[in-house]
Every structure is written in C-alpha cells, then in structure tokens.
C-alpha positions, 0 to 999 in steps of 0.5 A, a space after each residue: 499500500 503506498 500513498 497518503 492517508 487522505 488519498 487512500 480514505 478521501 471520506 476520512 477528513 470529511 467524517 472527522 471534521 465536526 458537523 456544521 449543523 445546528 444543534 437541535 433546540 431539545 433543551 427547552 422541552 426536556 426542561 419543560 417535561 422535568 418541570 411538569 412532572 415534578 409539579 405532578 408529583 408534588 400535587 400528587 402528594 398533596 392530593 393523597 394527603 387530603 384524601 387520607 386526612 379529610 376524605 370528605 373534601 370532594 372539591 379540594 380533591 377534584 382540584 388536586 385532580 384537575 391540577 395533576 391533569 394540567 400538569 400530565 398534559 403539559 408534560 405529554 405535549 412537551 414530550 410529543 414536541 421534543 419526540 417531533 424534533 428528534 424525529 426530524 434529525 435537524 431536517 425541518 
C-alpha cells in the first residue's frame, strides 16, 4: 500500500470534521417535561394527603385532580414536541 491516508481514504477527513448543522433545540422541551413531572409529583402528594386526612373534601380532591391532569397534559405536549424534533433529525 502506498499513498497518504487522504489519498487512500478521502472520506475520512469529511467524517472527522465536526458537523456544521446547528444543534437541535431539545433542552427547553426536556426542561419543561421535568418541571411538569415534578409539579405532578408534588400535587399528587398533596392530593394524597388531603384524601387521607379529609376524605370528605371532595372539592379539594377534584381541584387537585384537575391540576394533576393539567400537569400531565403539559408534560405530554412537551414530550410530543421533543419527539417531533428528534424524529426530523435536524431536517425541519
């Protein structure tokens, strides 16, 4: 074998160069998922405490369940947005 590495493997240089494509904007969606799931956890703990201590407070339980569903919907929306970004692989 004779010749330089660049002559033998012309694509090696292109493969070793960093990509010029901009990074995908996934961090805001990941952060939103984490925030909403943390809020969901905290609200669930509060709802559980209310249900254990005062099971007759149905209006408070209903309000907690509505908040839990709201956090779930927001986390699910952020997850769907993240999945859409990752599925396009930067080819928006």
